[in-house]
N, C-alpha and C positions, 0 to 999 in steps of 0.2 A: 577635185577638192574632196569629194566624198570618199574616194578611195584612200586618200591620204589621212583623213580623219579616222577612218576604219582601221588603217594600219597603225596609227598612233594608239588607238584604243586597245587593240590587240597586244601591242608591245607592252602596255602596262602590266598585263598578266603573263605574257610569254616574251620576255625581253630578248631581243637579238643581241648576241654577244660576240666579241672578237674570239676567234678560235685559237688565238696565241696567248693573249693576256687576260681574256675573260671579262674585259670591260665592255660596257654597253656600246653598241654601234649606233652611229648617227644614221639618219634616213638614207643618205647617199652612199654609205659604206656597205661593203659586201664581204663576208668571211673574215677580213681583217680590218681592224681600225687603221686610220691614217698613220698613227704613230708607229704601229708595227709593220705596216706596208713599206714604210720608208726606213725603218731602223732595225728590222731583224738582221741577224748577222750573215750577210752574204759574202761569198768567198771570192768572186770574180775570177775563178780558175779558168773559166772559158776564154780568158784573155791571156792566159799564161801557159805556154807550151809545156814546161817541165814544172808542174805544180805537185803538191802533196798527194793528190788523188792519182794522177797519171804515174807518179813515181812508185805507187804501189804495185803496178803491173810490170815494171821493168824486170826483164829476165824471166818473166812468166808467160806473157802473151803480148803479141805486137799490135795493140790497139793504136789506132791513128791518133786519137785524142781522148781525153777523160776529164770530166768536170762535175761539180756538184753546185747547186744553187746556194744552199744554206749550210752553215756550220751547225752541227747537232751536239748539244750538250745535255747531260743528264739533269733533269729537273728544270731545264730552260723552256723558253717560249716555243722554240722549234719543235721540241719533244712533245709539248702539249699539242701543238698544231698537227703533228703527224699522228698522234694518238687519236685525235678526233677523226682525221682522215681515214686511218687504217683500221680502227677498231669500233668506232661509234657510228659508222654508216654514212658519214658526210663525204660521199665519194666526189661531189662537185667541187670540193676544195682542190682536188687534183687538176681539174680543168682550169680553175681560176689561176693557180699557181703555175701550171704548165704553160699556159698562154703568155704569162709574164715572162717566164724564163726563155720561152721560145723566141720571143722578140729580141732577147739579148744574144742567144745563140746564133741567129742568122747574121748578126753583125760580126761574129768572130771568124777569122779565116781558117780556124781549125775545125769549124763545124759547118762549113759551107757545102752546098750541093748535096744535101741529104736526099737519098732516093727512097728509102723506107725507114719507118720507125718500128722497132720490135720491143714491146714490153716483155720483161722477164715473166714467163708464165707461172701461175700457181698450179699445183696439182688439182685436177677437177674436183676431188673430194673436198679440198681445202677451200676452193673457190665457191663451191656450193654451200659450204658451211658459213663462210664470211658474207657471201652474196655478191661479191665482185672482186676483181683483181685491182688492187690499188695502183700498181704500176701501169696497167692499161689506161686507167682514168688520168693519170699524170701524163701519159703518152697522147691521150686525146687532146689535152690542152696544148702540148708541144705542137701537135699536128696542125692546130688552127693557125699558128704563127709561121711554122716552118713550111707549110704547104706541101707536106709529104704524106703519102698514105700509111696507115698503120697496118702491120702484118702480124696477125694473131694465129696463123694457121701453119707456119713453117717450123717454129721452135716449140717443142713439147716438153712438158715435165712428166717424166714417167713414174716418179716415186715422190711421195710426201715426205720430204726430209724433216728431221727433228728441228726444233727451235735452235737458232744459232746463238742466242743471247749470252750464254755462259760458257761458250766453247773457246778453246784456244784457236789460233789461226790454223794450225795443222789439223785440228779436230773439225774446224769448219770446212776445210777443203776435203777431208775424208767423208764429210757428211753430204757434200753436194757434187763431188767430181764426176759422177756417172749418172746423174739424175735427169740429164737433158737428152733429147734426140731430135733429129732433123728430118723433115719430109718436104718433098717438092720444092727444093732450093734453087731450081734452074733460073727463076726470075731474078735471083740475087747475084748471079755471075757478073763480075765487074762492077758491082753497085756499091755505093756508100751507104751504110747501115748505121742507124743510131739505135744502140741497145740501151734500154731504159729500166731502171729500178727505182725504188722509193728511197732507200738508205744504204749508203756504201760504208761498211765498217772495215773489214779486212779485204774486201772485194772478191771473196772466194766464189760467190754465186755468179757474179758477172764473169769472172775468169773461166768457170766451168761452162757457162753458156756460150762464151766467146770461143772456146776451144771447139765447140760442136759447129758453130757457124763458120769457123775457119776451114771446114771441109768443103765449102763452096769456093770454086776457083776464082782468083782474083778479087775476092771480096775485101772491102775496106770497112773496118768497124771502129766507130766511135761510141763512147759510153757516156751517159750522164745520169744523175740522180737528183731527187729533190733535196736531199741533205747528205752530209758525210760526217761520220764520227771518227775523227782521227785520233790515234793513240801515240 
């Protein structure tokens, strides 16, 4: 009771708010209010084999399956949520959402039997500047539900690419096509790998990372992200 009273007193001066809509959270709510938790725009792409995300990679790279949890729209609640997660230091949002999405992925036949989860790496300099890799924290949440280990030592980012925000699809591909390298991939031979990023736009980053992972014999790669911005 004392802890609850203290928490209520602190919230008067430092209110806990929903990271999507900015409304005050109730005592039992964490990161997202109940309204946003159940009403943010989910895609359900993990249940659809030929979905808009997977179709982005047709003719480019042979991913087993591809999906995103939320639809991303400029100025929307999902963008606000990701901004808090990616730029404002609230990395535990990734674990929270990743765990929820992981519970859905394990029920999909397209994402069954995942052996390893590989977050798309940041360049070490950029990760040091930001303090963490947001894809890795999303992967941590996924791993809690999928029960697969996270591999952060096999795929490496050799160069710090420029921002992708205002680039065309071709420019995005030119920007990332040779920035990844592979080391010690023997444990991935014949395994099903889930390659994870925060937001999919054109898919150029995942495509570049996937091409490098395809150097491993008999590997099967599926991809997922927290959100997708479809054009």
